[in-house]
DRENTOR-622391 format. One line per 10 residues: for each residue x negated, z negated, y of N, C-alpha, C. Coordinates in steps of 0.02 Angstrom, whole numbers. Example, Ala and Ser with C-alpha at 12.3 -4.5 7.8 and 13.67 -1.06 7.14 Angstrom:
BEGIN
-660/-390/-284/-615/-390/-225/-660/-390/-165; -642/-354/-112/-684/-357/-53/-645/-394/2
This chain:
BEGIN
-250/1483/-1726/-249/1538/-1681/-271/1603/-1724; -242/1654/-1718/-260/1712/-1757/-321/1747/-1719; -367/1776/-1765/-427/1811/-1738/-405/1876/-1698; -444/1887/-1646/-422/1942/-1607/-445/2011/-1647; -398/2060/-1643/-410/2130/-1678/-438/2179/-1628; -491/2208/-1642/-520/2262/-1605/-518/2328/-1634; -494/2375/-1604/-488/2449/-1636/-556/2479/-1615; -591/2500/-1671/-658/2540/-1656/-638/2611/-1662; -655/2654/-1619/-637/2725/-1613/-703/2758/-1598; -733/2801/-1652/-783/2848/-1638/-751/2918/-1626
-771/2953/-1583/-747/3025/-1570/-806/3066/-1579; -791/3134/-1577/-848/3184/-1578/-845/3215/-1502; -891/3246/-1482/-908/3262/-1416/-841/3303/-1382; -810/3336/-1423/-749/3373/-1400/-692/3339/-1395; -694/3273/-1408/-640/3218/-1404/-601/3210/-1470; -614/3251/-1521/-579/3244/-1587/-602/3172/-1612; -552/3146/-1652/-562/3086/-1681/-609/3085/-1742; -647/3045/-1743/-702/3035/-1799/-688/2970/-1834; -731/2926/-1849/-710/2867/-1890/-679/2817/-1839; -629/2783/-1865/-588/2734/-1828/-563/2676/-1877
-553/2617/-1858/-536/2566/-1897/-520/2498/-1853; -475/2455/-1879/-469/2393/-1843/-524/2347/-1871; -534/2296/-1834/-590/2242/-1853/-579/2181/-1820; -614/2134/-1836/-603/2064/-1806/-660/2060/-1754; -633/2030/-1692/-685/2020/-1641/-721/1945/-1653; -785/1949/-1664/-820/1884/-1689/-853/1847/-1627; -883/1886/-1584/-915/1851/-1519/-964/1906/-1483; -997/1870/-1438/-1050/1905/-1405/-1112/1867/-1399; -1172/1895/-1390/-1242/1864/-1382/-1276/1905/-1340; -1342/1902/-1336/-1385/1935/-1293/-1395/2011/-1312
-1371/2021/-1370/-1378/2095/-1402/-1319/2133/-1381; -1260/2105/-1380/-1197/2137/-1361/-1140/2102/-1396; -1088/2144/-1416/-1024/2119/-1439/-1023/2134/-1512; -1008/2082/-1555/-1008/2085/-1627/-938/2083/-1650; -918/2132/-1702/-853/2135/-1736/-869/2122/-1814; -825/2113/-1849/-824/2106/-1919/-778/2149/-1957; -799/2169/-2015/-755/2208/-2064/-756/2171/-2128; -695/2154/-2154/-695/2118/-2214/-688/2162/-2281; -709/2136/-2332/-699/2169/-2394/-630/2195/-2401; -615/2253/-2424/-548/2282/-2432/-517/2312/-2378
-538/2295/-2318/-512/2329/-2258/-540/2396/-2255; -514/2442/-2208/-533/2508/-2219/-544/2541/-2158; -573/2608/-2156/-579/2651/-2106/-551/2719/-2123; -544/2753/-2074/-525/2826/-2086/-563/2872/-2043; -585/2930/-2077/-612/2978/-2048/-568/3037/-2013; -554/3040/-1953/-502/3082/-1921/-443/3062/-1947; -404/3104/-1976/-327/3090/-2005/-336/3085/-2087; -395/3079/-2109/-405/3073/-2187/-378/3005/-2210; -383/2996/-2277/-356/2937/-2307/-406/2881/-2292; -375/2820/-2301/-415/2759/-2287/-474/2756/-2340
-524/2729/-2307/-590/2721/-2354/-595/2650/-2357; -587/2616/-2405/-596/2539/-2407/-671/2523/-2415; -686/2461/-2378/-751/2428/-2384/-757/2392/-2448; -806/2412/-2486/-822/2373/-2540/-865/2308/-2523; -902/2307/-2472/-937/2248/-2453/-927/2238/-2373; -928/2173/-2356/-919/2152/-2290/-969/2178/-2241; -954/2196/-2183/-1010/2212/-2132/-999/2186/-2068; -1046/2178/-2018/-1031/2166/-1954/-1058/2223/-1913; -1026/2240/-1854/-1045/2290/-1812/-1068/2265/-1747; -1128/2291/-1721/-1141/2270/-1652/-1135/2333/-1601
-1105/2314/-1545/-1098/2364/-1491/-1132/2337/-1428; -1193/2368/-1422/-1232/2346/-1358/-1191/2362/-1295; -1213/2329/-1241/-1177/2337/-1176/-1192/2403/-1140; -1263/2420/-1149/-1283/2486/-1110/-1330/2525/-1144; -1330/2530/-1208/-1371/2573/-1247/-1326/2629/-1281; -1362/2683/-1301/-1335/2743/-1324/-1337/2735/-1404; -1308/2681/-1435/-1310/2678/-1508/-1260/2611/-1523; -1234/2620/-1596/-1203/2554/-1619/-1237/2541/-1685; -1233/2481/-1715/-1264/2458/-1773/-1213/2426/-1823; -1218/2444/-1888/-1181/2411/-1931/-1233/2368/-1982
-1218/2309/-1997/-1259/2265/-2040/-1214/2257/-2103; -1250/2271/-2155/-1198/2275/-2224/-1217/2216/-2267; -1167/2183/-2293/-1185/2125/-2340/-1214/2154/-2404; -1255/2114/-2438/-1287/2137/-2498/-1233/2133/-2552; -1233/2174/-2597/-1285/2218/-2623/-1282/2288/-2603; -1242/2301/-2541/-1242/2366/-2512/-1311/2396/-2516; -1319/2461/-2536/-1392/2489/-2531/-1415/2503/-2466; -1373/2510/-2418/-1390/2516/-2344/-1387/2449/-2312; -1442/2428/-2282/-1445/2359/-2252/-1418/2372/-2181; -1446/2418/-2143/-1431/2433/-2078/-1415/2506/-2058
-1361/2523/-2029/-1337/2595/-2014/-1330/2595/-1939; -1371/2638/-1908/-1360/2640/-1826/-1332/2711/-1815; -1286/2716/-1782/-1258/2781/-1756/-1283/2786/-1685; -1312/2845/-1675/-1329/2863/-1607/-1268/2885/-1572; -1247/2856/-1513/-1183/2875/-1480/-1193/2870/-1407; -1143/2889/-1379/-1139/2874/-1303/-1127/2795/-1298; -1140/2765/-1239/-1132/2698/-1221/-1066/2675/-1244; -1050/2623/-1285/-987/2600/-1306/-950/2574/-1242; -881/2597/-1236/-836/2571/-1182/-785/2534/-1208; -765/2481/-1174/-708/2432/-1195/-650/2444/-1147
-593/2448/-1180/-527/2448/-1142/-474/2421/-1183; -433/2377/-1152/-370/2350/-1195/-380/2334/-1268; -425/2305/-1288/-433/2286/-1361/-463/2343/-1403; -499/2391/-1375/-532/2453/-1408/-596/2463/-1381; -643/2478/-1427/-705/2509/-1408/-705/2576/-1434; -732/2619/-1384/-739/2698/-1392/-804/2718/-1378; -832/2762/-1423/-896/2802/-1402/-890/2865/-1435; -938/2913/-1415/-944/2972/-1444/-1003/2974/-1497; -988/2995/-1555/-1040/2992/-1612/-1087/3059/-1596; -1149/3053/-1587/-1192/3110/-1571/-1233/3128/-1631
-1211/3115/-1691/-1231/3141/-1752/-1299/3102/-1784; -1342/3096/-1744/-1407/3062/-1770/-1397/2986/-1791; -1428/2969/-1849/-1415/2901/-1875/-1486/2877/-1900; -1494/2816/-1880/-1553/2774/-1905/-1535/2727/-1954; -1568/2729/-2012/-1544/2699/-2073/-1600/2652/-2105; -1586/2588/-2121/-1636/2554/-2156/-1608/2536/-2222; -1632/2557/-2278/-1607/2550/-2343/-1622/2472/-2370; -1594/2451/-2408/-1606/2384/-2438/-1682/2378/-2459; -1704/2423/-2488/-1780/2433/-2510/-1828/2436/-2450; -1810/2439/-2389/-1850/2449/-2339/-1863/2511/-2304
-1845/2562/-2337/-1855/2637/-2307/-1818/2641/-2247; -1846/2676/-2196/-1816/2697/-2138/-1799/2778/-2138; -1745/2788/-2121/-1720/2857/-2117/-1692/2880/-2055; -1710/2945/-2028/-1683/2972/-1975/-1636/3023/-2006; -1573/3024/-1999/-1526/3057/-2037/-1485/3107/-1992; -1466/3160/-2022/-1426/3204/-1983/-1455/3241/-1922; -1513/3254/-1925/-1556/3294/-1876/-1526/3365/-1873; -1510/3396/-1931/-1480/3465/-1929/-1407/3463/-1898; -1365/3407/-1913/-1305/3414/-1879/-1314/3402/-1803; -1361/3364/-1776/-1370/3352/-1709/-1389/3424/-1681
-1432/3459/-1711/-1450/3525/-1685/-1389/3569/-1680; -1353/3576/-1741/-1295/3616/-1738/-1244/3604/-1687; -1235/3533/-1676/-1177/3515/-1634/-1201/3516/-1551; -1272/3520/-1540/-1291/3537/-1479/-1268/3605/-1451; -1266/3648/-1497/-1235/3720/-1483/-1154/3720/-1483; -1130/3697/-1540/-1058/3695/-1553/-1019/3650/-1492; -1046/3597/-1474/-1013/3562/-1421/-1046/3557/-1356; -1100/3604/-1351/-1134/3616/-1286/-1152/3546/-1248; -1192/3509/-1294/-1211/3444/-1273/-1256/3461/-1200; -1239/3429/-1150/-1284/3430/-1095/-1355/3403/-1099
-1408/3427/-1064/-1471/3398/-1069/-1483/3327/-1074; -1442/3288/-1028/-1453/3223/-1023/-1427/3186/-1089; -1371/3210/-1122/-1349/3188/-1184/-1396/3195/-1240; -1432/3259/-1247/-1477/3269/-1294/-1543/3219/-1278; -1566/3213/-1215/-1616/3176/-1205/-1605/3096/-1221; -1549/3076/-1203/-1532/3004/-1219/-1519/2992/-1296; -1494/3043/-1323/-1486/3028/-1400/-1551/3030/-1439; -1598/3082/-1418/-1672/3079/-1450/-1713/3013/-1435; -1706/2989/-1371/-1738/2932/-1352/-1717/2874/-1383; -1646/2870/-1391/-1621/2809/-1424/-1640/2807/-1501
-1641/2866/-1529/-1660/2871/-1600/-1727/2855/-1610; -1774/2873/-1560/-1847/2849/-1569/-1859/2780/-1557; -1814/2750/-1510/-1822/2673/-1496/-1801/2639/-1555; -1747/2664/-1587/-1716/2631/-1651/-1760/2630/-1712; -1789/2688/-1726/-1832/2704/-1774/-1888/2648/-1778; -1919/2633/-1714/-1970/2587/-1703/-1938/2515/-1705; -1888/2500/-1681/-1855/2436/-1680/-1828/2410/-1757; -1801/2458/-1783/-1777/2443/-1853/-1829/2442/-1899; -1878/2481/-1892/-1940/2476/-1935/-1980/2425/-1930; -1988/2400/-1872/-2036/2341/-1862/-1989/2277/-1867
-1926/2280/-1878/-1881/2222/-1881/-1875/2183/-1817; -1877/2218/-1757/-1878/2186/-1693/-1796/2162/-1687; -1787/2108/-1650/-1719/2084/-1640/-1677/2139/-1605; -1610/2149/-1632/-1581/2107/-1683/-1585/2133/-1753; -1632/2171/-1766/-1641/2210/-1837/-1686/2165/-1884; -1710/2106/-1872/-1758/2072/-1913/-1725/2044/-1977; -1671/2016/-1967/-1637/1981/-2033/-1566/1990/-2025; -1522/1981/-2074/-1451/1983/-2076/-1427/1933/-2015; -1381/1965/-1971/-1359/1922/-1913/-1320/1865/-1934; -1325/1808/-1903/-1279/1747/-1925/-1203/1769/-1926
-1187/1817/-1888/-1113/1840/-1890/-1095/1862/-1956; -1142/1893/-1996/-1119/1919/-2062/-1096/1864/-2105; -1123/1808/-2101/-1103/1750/-2149/-1031/1726/-2138; -998/1752/-2078/-932/1734/-2059/-886/1780/-2100; -915/1836/-2128/-878/1883/-2162/-886/1883/-2240; -934/1848/-2262/-938/1843/-2340/-926/1778/-2365
């Protein structure tokens, strides 16, 4: 039986296409839905050229939280990359969310970074983010900084799903 393909589609708040790519549906657990991206597969930013993955990764889409997470196989220098986004929505083999600019990153050396705060501030004005979107994005980033930094589940170790991709 062939693995199920899921289309991952990130958009910006104005609806414009951001990062998007096909991926393999791996399964679900208490943290959400997991998909996998194989070495050599690729993503595109908007209508740009394909960007191939040099390392395998798995992505987590929680059911009711304002973020998504990517767990990268070693030796990728970024261990975990969390996008602050609207709650992922599933429909007909596709998961869609709005990228809200802020990113929580754990480097392979253990450093935790809150990235793109300047872009978040700029886009609040450019896209007229409503107050509840700003509040949810900031609150999610704060929770993720703590969870990723303290290695709380699911951010403790490479998820077992990653072994299916390497």
